[in-house]
KETORLO-351612 format. One line per 8 residues: number of its first residue (from 1); their letters; for each residue x, y, z of C-alpha. Coordinates in steps of 0.02 Angstrom, whole numbers. Layout:
NUM = a = X:Y:Z | ...
END
This chain:
1 = xxxxxxxx = -5277:7678:2101 | -5104:7720:2165 | -4948:7673:2070 | -4784:7671:2167 | -4609:7676:2098 | -4462:7659:2215 | -4287:7720:2186 | -4135:7700:2297
9 = xxxxxxxx = -4024:7854:2294 | -3864:7930:2367 | -3728:7856:2479 | -3855:7830:2619 | -3956:7712:2507 | -4113:7814:2539 | -4282:7762:2466 | -4367:7892:2356
17 = xxxxxxxx = -4545:7859:2300 | -4643:7926:2154 | -4828:7900:2190 | -4956:7927:2053 | -5139:7910:2018 | -5172:7798:1868 | -5332:7886:1825 | -5258:8063:1811
25 = xxxxxxxx = -5069:8037:1799 | -5050:8165:1941 | -4905:8119:2053 | -4800:8169:2201 | -4618:8133:2244 | -4586:8079:2422 | -4412:8112:2493 | -4314:8154:2337
33 = xxxxxxxx = -4137:8093:2383 | -4055:8120:2215 | -3877:8183:2247 | -3796:8157:2077 | -3845:8208:1900 | -3868:8025:1851 | -3994:8002:1992 | -4093:8157:1936
41 = xxxxxxxx = -4092:8088:1758 | -4157:7917:1816 | -4305:7995:1905 | -4340:8117:1763 | -4337:7977:1636 | -4466:7876:1733 | -4580:8030:1754 | -4569:8068:1568
49 = xxxxxxxx = -4594:7885:1512 | -4746:7867:1626 | -4818:8037:1572 | -4835:8096:1750 | -4880:8270:1812 | -4783:8306:1971 | -4890:8411:2086 | -4790:8414:2246
57 = xxxxxxxx = -4626:8364:2331 | -4667:8292:2504 | -4535:8267:2638 | -4568:8143:2779 | -4430:8235:2873 | -4288:8351:2831 | -4127:8257:2860 | -4009:8286:2718
65 = xxxxxxxx = -4019:8114:2637 | -4205:8139:2609 | -4182:8318:2546 | -4033:8308:2429 | -4142:8323:2276 | -4285:8429:2344 | -4236:8596:2273 | -4186:8526:2106
73 = xxxxxxxx = -4349:8427:2085 | -4452:8577:2142 | -4369:8686:2011 | -4374:8551:1875 | -4562:8520:1896 | -4616:8693:1958 | -4696:8616:2113 | -4698:8664:2295
81 = xxxxxxxx = -4606:8573:2435 | -4715:8513:2579 | -4656:8462:2753 | -4691:8485:2937 | -4644:8654:3014 | -4565:8554:3154 | -4420:8512:3038 | -4393:8685:2965
89 = xxxxxxxx = -4233:8711:3066 | -4162:8554:2988 | -4203:8613:2812 | -4109:8775:2833 | -3960:8686:2912 | -3930:8561:2769 | -3749:8623:2752 | -3715:8591:2935
97 = xxxxxxxx = -3795:8418:2927 | -3687:8377:2777 | -3528:8436:2864 | -3558:8308:3004 | -3540:8171:2873 | -3391:8252:2787 | -3499:8309:2642 | -3486:8485:2572
105 = xxxxxxxx = -3648:8574:2528 | -3664:8763:2507 | -3775:8865:2621 | -3879:8907:2467 | -3943:8729:2462 | -4053:8758:2615 | -4221:8674:2591 | -4375:8775:2635
113 = xxxxxxxx = -4552:8704:2627 | -4684:8823:2559 | -4825:8703:2609 | -4839:8662:2795 | -4904:8488:2837 | -4982:8441:3004 | -5054:8284:3079 | -5222:8250:3004
121 = xxxxxxxx = -5193:8342:2843 | -5212:8255:2675 | -5102:8259:2522 | -5194:8242:2358 | -5127:8125:2225 | -5253:8149:2086 | -5414:8073:2153 | -5324:7983:2292
129 = xxxxxxxx = -5282:8053:2463 | -5139:8017:2581 | -5170:8052:2765 | -5028:8141:2857 | -4985:8055:3022 | -4869:8144:3143 | -4729:8030:3204 | -4604:8138:3297
137 = xxxxxxxx = -4452:8057:3373 | -4327:8027:3232 | -4345:8214:3205 | -4460:8338:3284 | -4570:8355:3130 | -4571:8179:3063 | -4726:8123:2971 | -4793:7967:2883
145 = xxxxxxxx = -4911:7962:2736 | -5052:7832:2740 | -5171:7774:2604 | -5316:7677:2682 | -5380:7626:2510 | -5208:7574:2451 | -5164:7492:2618 | -4992:7570:2615
153 = xxxxxxxx = -4896:7688:2731 | -4738:7783:2689 | -4647:7792:2857 | -4490:7891:2818 | -4359:7848:2950 | -4483:7813:3091 | -4515:7629:3058 | -4409:7503:2965
161 = xxxxxxxx = -4416:7314:2945 | -4370:7249:3118 | -4301:7420:3170 | -4345:7602:3203 | -4256:7764:3162 | -4102:7824:3249 | -4125:7961:3377 | -3946:8025:3404
169 = xxxxxxxx = -3964:8161:3272 | -4024:8339:3309 | -4208:8334:3355 | -4207:8149:3397 | -4295:8078:3550 | -4302:7890:3574 | -4450:7885:3694 | -4552:8001:3581
177 = xxxxxxxx = -4514:7890:3429 | -4565:7728:3515 | -4725:7808:3574 | -4761:7882:3402 | -4733:7717:3312 | -4828:7617:3440 | -4982:7729:3452 | -4990:7806:3276
185 = xxxxxxxx = -4922:7671:3158 | -4953:7505:3242 | -5136:7553:3259 | -5153:7535:3068 | -5220:7374:2994 | -5102:7223:3000 | -5098:7205:2811 | -5041:7384:2782
193 = xxxxxxxx = -4882:7383:2676 | -4743:7483:2758 | -4629:7574:2633 | -4485:7649:2736 | -4352:7777:2702 | -4214:7644:2697 | -4212:7456:2669 | -4345:7332:2621
201 = xxxxxxxx = -4531:7343:2645 | -4630:7256:2781 | -4806:7257:2851 | -4881:7332:3009 | -4930:7159:3067 | -4753:7094:3046 | -4680:7239:3145 | -4811:7227:3284
209 = xxxxxxx = -4761:7044:3311 | -4576:7045:3273 | -4496:7217:3295 | -4372:7202:3440 | -4377:7390:3473 | -4564:7391:3503 | -4588:7246:3623
END
């Protein structure tokens, strides 16, 4: 059984998820957005209290707000970073991304994934598996993570409650995003819980019926 803990981090109010298997206490961190020491401490305290074993850091995409804490968490827990190769250029240009928002980050903070994820791969969380679904459009290498047993999908910045991701950032393509969400995510069961990269949760059924960007 999957346990999911959500945190909201950094000035972009990004959703970071710790997903664990109750049987093994194995866990992954999805989109570690911790940008301040206090945020790292909050996540670390939860991991320690729950007795979790972090096995991997998984990035749904490599925009800076989803990567702020990736290197720190990887070093802290001695775990690899996994992401799509399509977003590698974003990972190594974190400093440039930050500069666009008036944020200083040193070039040394570049994020590099050592595990490459592609559509159709799976990410193990103890005895549970998350299916990698390619959803390019918000970024070239955007992915979602879907648990059929848990009836939940982590959509990053591809699909939100009554909205979709912005496409005016490097690598964005509106038509590609609409197609990705429509064909890859809305094909999931209606009762699938959608846990996005920002904002509140929703369901696939709710978004199929009421998302104004997908009608």
